[in-house]
Each structure stands twice: as structure tokens, then as C-alpha cells.
N, C-alpha and C positions, 0 to 999 in steps of 0.2 A: 625456590624460584624467587627468592626473596629474603632480605633479614628485616625482621619486624623491630624498628629501631623509635618507636614512639617511646615519648614521654621523657626522652632525651634531648633533642630536637626541638623547636618549633612545628606546631603545624604551618600550613600553608597561610591559613585567615590569620593565623597570630603574628606570623611574617610581615605579612600585609597591613596588617592593622592592630597592630597592638600599640601605637602609638595616636592612636585616632583616625578616622577617613577623615581625608581633605579634598580629596581628586579619585576620580576614574580614571579607566582605561585610555590611555593620551599616547597618539599618533602624531604629534609633534615635532619628532624626532627620528634618526632611521634606525631604532627599536623603540617595541613599546617599553611603556611606563605604566605602573598601576598604585595609584597611591603616592605619585613622583619616585617610583623602587621598581628596578628594572626588571620585567618579565617577557620569558622567550616561553609562549603558548606551548604545551603542549596536551591535544585534545582530543576526543575522540567524539564521534557520534552514536548517540542512543537515543532512538524516538520511544518516549514512554508510551506509548501509544501501541508500538511493535512485541511491547514485553507485560507480562502479567504483573499487575503493579505490586503481587507480594514478591515479585521476585526482583525488585526495581534496585534495591538496596543493596542483595549480590550481586549484582552487573557491575552499580558503580564502585562497592569495594575493590570489583578486580580493576576497574578502571585506574583507581589512585594506588593499588598495589602494584599494577603495571611502568608509575612513573609518569603516567598522566596527572595535572593540576585543571583540567578541566574537561565538561562534557558540554558538548552540542546536542541541539533538539530541533525537528522545525514543531511547527505547532499545525494540524490538519485541520481547517476550515470545519468542512462538510462533517465531521460527529460531533463536533463542537455547536453548529447549528442545523440539528439533522431537517429541522422543519424549518420556513422562513419566518424568523423572529423568535424561535426557542431555541435558548441557548441553554448547552450543559456541559459545564465543568466537573461533573461527576456527581452530580444531587439527584439525578433524574433516573434508577436503573429503573422503574417501573414502564419506563416511557421508549425509553434508551437501551439497547443490546449493549451498546458500546460503554454506557457510563461509566461501567468497572474503570476503565481504563484512562479516564478523561481529568484527574484530581492532577492538573499541572502544577496548582500549587504547592501539594505534597511533593511532588514528583522537584521542583526546584528546594523546598526545603532539606530534601532528604540529601541532594547532590551538595548543600551546605554541610548539612550535619556528615557528611562522608569527606569533606577535606575539598570539597571540588568547585572550581567555578562554575560559572553557565555562559554559553553563545548562543541566543535565543533566536531564532527564526521562522519570526512568523507569518509569514507568508502575503499576503494572503493566499498564493500559489506555492506550491513546495515544489512539485513535479514529483521525487521522492517513491516514484515506482507505486505512487499511492491513487487508489481511485480518483480520476481527473482531478491529480494534481494538487488534491486537497479543496478544491470548490467545491460547491453544493450542487448536487441534480438541477435542484430545484430552481437554479437562477437561469437555466434552459426552456423553462415556461414562457421566460419575457425574451419573443423572437426579437426584437428589435436590440436587446443588450448587449454590449460587447463586452469579454471577458479580458483581464489584463489591458485595459485601456484607460485612457483618463473620460472614455463614456461617464456622462453625468449621473445615470442610471447605475453602473456597477459600481462607481465609486461613492455611491450611497448605500449600498449593501454591505462593503467595505469599510465605510465610515464608522455602520454602524455597529458591525462587528468588532471592529478594533477596541470601541468604547467600552465595550463589554469586557475583551480581552487582556486590555491594559491597565484597565483599572487594577484587575486583579495582579499582575505580575508588577506594577510600577512601585508600590511600598519593596519589592524582594529584588531593588535593583541594589548594585555595590556601595553606591555612596549614601543607599537609605540604612546600608547593612545587611543588604542581601546576597544573594549569589552573582547576579546579571551584570556581567560586564562590558555585553557585546551585543548589537542586534541588528537583523539585516536587513536591507531594504528587500523585496520581494523576493526572486531567485532566477540565478540566470538568462534577465532580460535579453542579453542580448542577440541571445538564442532566437529571439524572434524575427531577427532583421533578416529583412526578404532582397536582397539584390540592392536596387539603388533607391527601395523605397524608404524614406525619412522613419528613425524609429520613436515612439512616441514618451518622448522623454517627462514632457510634464505629467505623464501617469506617474513616473518615480518621485516626481518632485511633490505629486498629491501626497503620496503616499510617506514623503519623508514630513511634509506638513501637519497631515493625519497622527503619524507618531510622535512626534513631539508636542502637535496640541493634545496628548494624553498623559501629557508629562512623563517622559522617557527621556531621561537626562544622559544615558550609557551613548559609549561609541557609536556609531551606526558605519555599517559598511555594506558592500556590494561586491556578487563574486559571480565570477564567467573565467573562461578558458581564455587568456591573454594572447595568444596565436590565432584566436579567431575575431580579435579587438576589444574592443571597451566600449562597447556600444551600449552596455548594460549599466553602464558606471555614470556617476554624477559629478559635477563638480563640485569639491568642497567634502568631499565624502571619500573614508577609505576604499581602493578596489582589493581584493585580494583573488587569488588564482584557484583556478581547479585544472587537477591533471591525474593522469594514472602512469604516463613515463616522459622522457624528456622535461622531468618537471626543473632541472636547469634551465633549461631556455624558455619554459613557460617563467620561470623567476624574472630571467634577464629582461623580458619583454615586461614585468612588471615594475621591474626597478626604473626601466628606460621610460617608462609612461610616469611614475609618480618616485621620483629618484631621492628624496627627504623624506619617504615616509618607511616605517615599518612593511617588510614581507611575510604577506601570511601565504599558506595554500590552506583555503579555507575546505576545500574537498582533497585531501591526496585517498583515490579509487584503488581501497583494498585487496579486492576482488569484482564481483562484477554478479549482475542480476540474470536470471534464468528468463528467458521464453517459454513458454509449452513448443515442445518438437524442437526445442535447438538442444545441443550437449552440455551437462553441467558446468558454468563459467569456474576456471580456477586461475588463482594466479602464484607462481610457486613463492616460497620463504625465500627463495636468493633472489626473487627480483624484489617483495616487498623489501627486504634487505636491502637489495642497492638502490632503490627511488626513494627509500626515505633517509638513506646516507646522505641522497645527494640533498637532499632537503635542507636539513640540519649541516652541513658542512655550507651551504647559502646561507647561512646563519639566520633560516626563517622562521616562523613560526608554526604550528602545523596543528589540521585536524582530521584525522584519520574519518573516513568514509567508505564504511563505515566500521567502528570497533566491536560492532555486535549487533547484527541486521534483525534479527527477529522473525515474528512473523507480521503476513499480511493476513489477519484474521478474516474468518467470513466470505463477504464477498469485495473486500476493499484492493485486492490486488491493483495494478493499474494497469498500463497495456501500450506499448509504441504504435505511430506508423511509419512501417516503410517505406520511404517515397514522398513524392511530393503530394499524392492523392489527398483530396479528403471525404471520398466514398463509403470508407472502413474496407476497401480491396489489401491495404496494407496492414492490416492488423495484427499485430503480433501482442498475446494476452501473458501478462508475467505469471508466474506460477504464484502459490501461497506462501512456499517459502520464502523468506527474504535472508536466507544464510549467508550470502554472499561471499563466502569463502571468508569470512573476517577473522580477525585473532580471536575476539571470544564466539562461537559456532552460536547456531540460532540457540541450541540448548542449553547453552553457559559454559560448553566444555573448553576448556583453553587448549592453545595449538601452539603448534609450532612456531608460529610467527607471534604471538602473545611473547614466548619465550624471548624472539628477536627485539620487540620493541621492547621489555622492559631492560636488556643488554646498550639497546642506543639511546634510551632515555636516562641511564646510567651514564653513561657516557659524554653524553651531550647537556645535560642539567648543571644548571648554573646559580639554580639556588640550595642552601645547607638547610633543608629541612627534614621534617620528619618523614618516613615512608612504611605503611602498615604492610605486613605481608601478605600473599594471598588467603583466601576465604579456601576453605579443605572443597576438593572438588566433591559433584556429584553425582550421584550413579543414578539410572534407571533401571525399573521391573518390566520385565517380558509378561505380560498377563497372558492369561489359555488364551486359546478360541473361543470364541461365543458363537452358537446358531443365532441366524436368522429366527425368528418364533413369530412376527406377525407381518403384515402385508398391507398399504392401501392402494389401489389404483390411483391413475389422473381423477378420473372420475369421483370419487371417494373424497380426493382432495378439495374438487371444486363444490362438493357439495357441503363441505366444513368453512371454504373459502369465506372473507370477511368481507368482501367487493366483487359485487357480478356487476358492470357498467357495460348498459345498452347503446350503441353507437353504430352510425348508418356507413360509416368510415374507419380503418384502422388509426388507431394512435399512437403515438409510443408513449412508452411508460410515463417521462417527466408529464406527458397532457393529462394523465388523471387524473380528476378533481377528488385525491382521496389524501389522506394525512394531512390535514387541515391546509388542504388544496398548495401542496408544498408536491403533490403528483408521487410515483414508486421512485427510489432512487435505486434497488438493490434487486437480486432474486430474477424473478420467472414471471414471463407472463405470457394468456393462454388465451389465441383468437378460436372462437367455439363459433362456428355455425351450424346453426340444426332445422333440422326437416330441408334438407337439399337433395338433390337425386342426382347422381355419379354414375354416369355408363360407361361401361367395361373400357379400357384402355382410354380413359381421358386422362387428358397433360395440364396438371398443378403447376402453375408460371408463379413467382415472385418477383416483382419488378425493384430494380435496383438490385442493393445489397442486403443482406439479412445485418442487423446487429444484437445477436452475433451468432451465434447459431440456432436452427430449429429442426422439431423434431416432428413430424407428420401421422398424426393418428384417422381413422374413420371407426368410428364406431368403438372406441375405446382401443382399436389393435394397429400397431404401427404399422406402415406403412414404408417410411421412409427409412434408409439403408442405416443397419447397424456399423457403427466404427470400427473399419478393421486394419487399416494401415495408413502412413503418412498420406498418402494419394487422395484419400477421402478427402481430403482438407477442399481440395480443389475442385470439388463437385456439390451436389446439391446439399443444404446443411448446414454449409460453412457461408462464410463473410466473404471468402474471393469471390466468390462464381456473381457475376453480373446477370438479371433476367433467368437464375435458376429454373430448370425445369425438371419436374418429379412426373414418371409415370404411376398412377396411381393403382395401375392394375386390372386385371381381368374379369373383376364381379363387378356385376350392376350392383347398386344401391340405391333406397329410396328411403326419402324420410331420413337421410344419415343425419350424424353428427362428426361433421367431420371439425378436428382439434389441431392449432399449429402453434405448439408449445416454442416459445423464444427466451434464451438465456441472453443478459447482459452478462458478458464475460470479463468485464472489468473496461470501465472509461478511460480514454486514451488522456497518459499526462504528462506529454512532451508535445513540442512540436509546435509548428508556422501557430499565428493567430488563428487561420484561416482552416483550421486542423481540429476548433477547440469545439465545434457543432456536433458533441455527443451524444445525441439522443438514443436510446436502446429503444429494440424492439421491429417492426414492421414500421416503416414510415417514410420509407425514398421512393415509393411507389403501389401500385396496385396488385390485392392477389386475383390470380384468374384461374377458372377451371375454360379449357378450351376457348380460349381467350375470350372469355365471357366475364366481365367483372363481377366479384363476387362481393355482397355486402351487407347490411343490417347484421351487426356482429355482436356477440357478449364478448367483453373483455374481464378476464379474471388476474388479477397481479394475485401470485403468490411471492412473497416476501420472505418467508422462514422466518418471522418475526419468534422470538424466542418464549413469550407468550402463547403463541399462536400453537408452536412446537410443541409444549406443555401440554395442550389442551386440546391435542387429536384425539379422536374418538372410534368406535368400529374397526379395531383391527381387525385382517382376515388371517385364516392358513393362508400360508406362504404358495405362490402358481412356478413365482420365478419363471414367470411367461415376459419374453422380451417386450423393452417400452418403458417409460415414465414409471416410474412407483416407488414409492416409499418404503424402504426396509427398517424393522427395526428388531433391535437384538439388547440384553441385560448383560452388564456388567459387574458382578457381585465383587465388592471389597471389601474381606474381615479382618483389614489392620489397618493404619495409616497410607494412603493413595500415594503414591511415588511416581515423579516422571516416566512417560512410555512416548514409544511412536506407533499408530496404527498405522498398521504394513494394508497396501491397495492392492496385492495382488489378487488376481480372483474377479477383479472388479472393473469396470470399463471408463465409464466419464460420472461425474457429479459432486456432490456437494455430501462430507460428513456433520452430523448434528449432535454433540457428545452435553446430555442434560440439558435439552432447548437451543444451545447455542452453537451457531455456524460458525464450526471450528476453519474446516479448510474445502480448498475443489479438490479433486482426483481428476485425472485424465492418466488412460495407461499408454497414451503417447508419449510421455515423462518431458525430460528426465525426473522430476520429482515423483516417486513412487512411494512416500510414507507420509506421514504428518504428525509433526511433536504435538505432544498434546500432555501441558504440565498439568502437574498433580493437584492446583487447585482449583483446577476443572472438574477435579474428580470426587465423589465423598466415599466414607466408609459405608457400604451397604449396598445397593442397587443405584447399577448407572445408566439409563437407558441411552441408546447409541444407536442414532440412524441415519441410511444412507439414502442419499434421492436419488437414484440408479436412471440415467436417461434410457438404455441400451440390453446391457446381458448383465444380469447382477451375479453376483456369488452366492454360498449358501452360506456362508460365515464370514467373522470380521476377527481377524488376526492382528496380532500386537509382534512388535518388535524392538531392541533398545538403541537401535541407532540408525538416524536416517542411511539412507539409501537412491541412488541416482542410475538410472538408464534410461535411454533413448532407444524409441522405436526408428531402425533405420540409420539415416546416415546424420540426421540431427539438419540440415539445411536446407530443408524444401521451403520456408517461408524465404530464407534468404536470397536462395538460385531463383524462386519464380518472382520474387518482386522487388529486390533491391537491385 
């Protein structure tokens, strides 16, 4: 796959810095220059927060061995400031389950050690098929705050966050001896344009000023799709292109807009992401080769989005809205796997696209520098299946819940006064009504749309339907139905306990500005039984944070009854752990938790039917694996060596019905 000629030729950094550093990346001419030397940027996206940090170096070595000279990454605000005013850049694992992934400074330093430059895209909005586009959910506690605008209330929080973030990366700029050669302003802001409404250019100007005020001196740029216009561009700031086909046309539009500037495709989409219920997306090797060839023949620089997709850990997948609605009816949740059909697979495997990329970079490379050989491939272990040995019912979980909030009315997750008054960001929220009489044949109604799924129990027994087919997404229990109705059965109940378990299935990360009102839970209207409003609720957040997961007690002998329950199994490993996949066959819908960490969602509708489990999440000895199942559990947990994708039905139900 390549010949290691290190030690014979200069490294990338030696080539550009051996005579000292006098200037950074320049767009003052038709081709990029770095420190006054020509540079064609061959870059690939690697989101440090989507790969285990112990694998950062392996992935970056593979980037450089593919002939790339640069790595690009977003920075997700929501996990770097998980609570209002509380920042984490890798220092707070006791409070933040994702702290492990957040040492951005270390990632940037490793990139330089592996002879790669860095393109930094700090947001504050990143899209990226990431929960809420990287925006913190606690912003939604401020009803009058307008995200992604020049609203002073929003910019106050942006500036406070950027002051923390940019202070860390400022010393790591190329002109300061570091790796960062360019910084993006916002992200695809042109896509918020609505018909004849003006776009908020003042917001982009404010971001530029904040970035510069925090001593960022490297080249600034924006990125959009040129054929959709340059509404998100700024005068005097380099515009770049995003595309996955007709790249020659996009570059021609870009050149006509700024004829004296270098051409760059900031996002060449090497594949695509998956929504639950859709077929797994692929882009063929032939398409990849042809599109990238068009870019290179157009004398343009490129960034592969994605070069390596990685994983939407835990509850952090994003979602789309199909159509122009803002009521959640067009909700399209993304899978936990972010494989993206990229040149490096989610598990780090080389693909045929990787080989094609090596050939193209070798053909078009203009630098006479050393290039390392690719690291050896890694392999995975198929562990034996493990039996379920413990179970906690929903009531068992509620008894151990950290918070129970009394409320006359329904509240969304974000309005709960927990997490230092930052609300609930992720997981599930239970609305419990106690001591209620329910007549036989009663009808429960949820006004508006559920955000996003709901399970109904009476006295701990499931009364809503088990998910069985793609058509179920149109009915009660899911986001599409408005004012949905559920018959509560033929039994009379006195002094009963009614539970509505609502799942946040991922906040929307892309859309028009009016579609960013992403509250989760029940909040669009009332809950009624026989047309009478139900009030006086107990609200219980189930966040499944690591520390709580690891201290759960009172495990019962499994009953495997239908309905939401947490199941426990133990994987014993008697040697050094290896990468593996958890196989979801036999399970319906829920999340899997490994040694306390929420690894992945699962949903039998597909396309994702297995979850990548990196070895660093495991340990020699006993490993606790929990499955929070919504409906019908399996009796064991199985493993496999490779991902597999399978979709129930034709994979078109959401698109057919909503778009």
C-alpha cells in the first residue's frame, strides 16, 4: 500500500519551516502558499470526539500514509461546555462521561507529530450529524435566545466559550510553531437562507471579530455549496466549496465568485450518513475516484468529508428534519454508526477507497517530501455470547433515580432544574402520574408531536404497542403522528400509576433557523385521558450517566417481560482486550452500555445492526454490559467481527411519507 521513504526526504514540516516561519497560509494569489512556499492541501476530516483517543495516532498515521498533508476537525461546543459555564477540555472525567475524548490540545499536537497540518472548524455550530449541531441544549432554557444569529444573548455565550477554546489553540497556530493553518467561521451558514429574507451577515462578522480578538491570526474561511449561492460568505474572507458530485461545476462557480483566490473543496462527501429506517448509504469506489479526480484536475485543494467517520457515542447522534415543518413530524434520527462509507472504516480498516486515494495523491502531489508506510491492519475478536443474568424494571430504576421533580404541568428535558440549572441534555424522561383512576376503554391523547418516542405503562405493565414494522412509525409512540391516541385497554384501574417514558432520539443538527427549537420530551401540548387534562406529574430524568450506571443495585432474576427494562450481562476476558462488535440480533430498540459508558443506540428497523466496541472500553477480567430495552429483550448478547447493515422494509418510509 506504500513505500516508507522517511529519513531520505524532508518531512512536511521540515519542507515548510526549515528556514524559519515568517508567514502562514496565504490566499493572496491563485494557489495557496504556506510560509511563502506553494501548498496544495490534501486533507481529510477526523473528528477527535468520534474516535477513541488511544486510536488518534493510528488514524492520523493512516492519513499521512495515504498521501494527505492535513487533517480537519470540528469542535463540538455541547460536550466542551456540558453545563452552563462549566468547561471541559479533557480534565473532568468524574463529571463528564465524554471528558475522555476532549483533549483537543493533545489531538492537535499528535497531528503535528504525525507530520500533518490542521484545519480547525470551531463552530459555534458544526452540523456534522452531531446532536444539535454541537450547540449546548442548555441554550434552549432561554426562550428568547436566537441561536446562530447576531442576537446579543447568543453571542454572549459564544464569546464566553470561544475565550476558553481559543486560548488553548492560540499557541498551536502554524505561525506560532504549531499545526493549525486555517480556521473556519461558522459552518455552511448559507443554508439558513429563506427565500427573500435577508441573511444575518452581522452574525458572521461578529464571529470573525471574536476569533480575531482572541489572537487567531491564521487564514479564515467559510464553506458552502456554490451552486446554492454565496449567502454564507463574507467580503475579504476566503470562500470554499462543499460537494459530492458535479465538483467541476461547483469549482467553476467558486472561481467566478473569487477569480483570484485559490480553489478548495472544504467538504468532498466521500459517502453519506444513515438515518434509522433507511438503507445503508454507499458511494462506489468508481464514483469516489471520478469525483476526486475532477477536483484534482481542476487544480483545487481538497478536504475529504469524511476520511474516517467514527462513531456517534452514547446519545450524541444528530437528526434531520424532512421538509419545512418545525413540529418534529419530519424528524429523521441518525444512527450511532458514523462509518460514512469513508476511505477508513469506522473500525479503522483500510478500504478500496483508501487505495484509490493513495494513487491519486501520488499522481497529483507536488511536494518532494517523505511519506510513511501505512500501519499494519488491525483485527477484531468475536467474543462468545453471554447470558443475561440480571434485570431492573422501570420502577426499580426510578427508585434509584437521582432526581424526581414535582410539576403541575409537563416540562421538556431542558427546563428541568438539574445539572446546575442546565437542564437535562440526553437520555430519557419519565412523566409519572400516581393515584389515577382509569376506566376500561379509556383513550390517552398526547397533544402535538412527541419528541421523540414514548412508551406507556400502567402499574409497570406495557400498554402501548411493541415495535414490529416500519409502519409503526406512523402511529402512536413516535414523532410523526399529531395528537396521537392510545386505547388503554379493557381493564379498570383504581389508584394506578401511569408512566410515559419519552426518549430523546437526537436533536436536529441541520435546518432553517426556525427549526432549531429542539426541546425534547412532552411539551407541545397536554396529556389527556378521555379528553380530560392530566396534571400534577412526577418527572424523572433517566440520563444513564456512567457513575450512576455503575452504582445500580438490587438486580433481579430476569423475567424478560415486555416493556422498558435494564438487563445485565458480564463478559469475562482473560487476555488483552481486542476490538469487537456487539451484535443486536434478538433485541428490538434501546441503548447498550459497556462498563458504565453508553456506547450506542440500537433499533431493529436498521440499517445499523451492530455496534463497534473499541478495545480500550474493555478490560481484562469482568466487563459489565447493560442493555436498556424498550420492548422485547433478547436472552443473551452476542458479538461479531464486522459491521452489518440491514433495513426492515424498503427503507423509504420516512422519505416517502414526509418529503
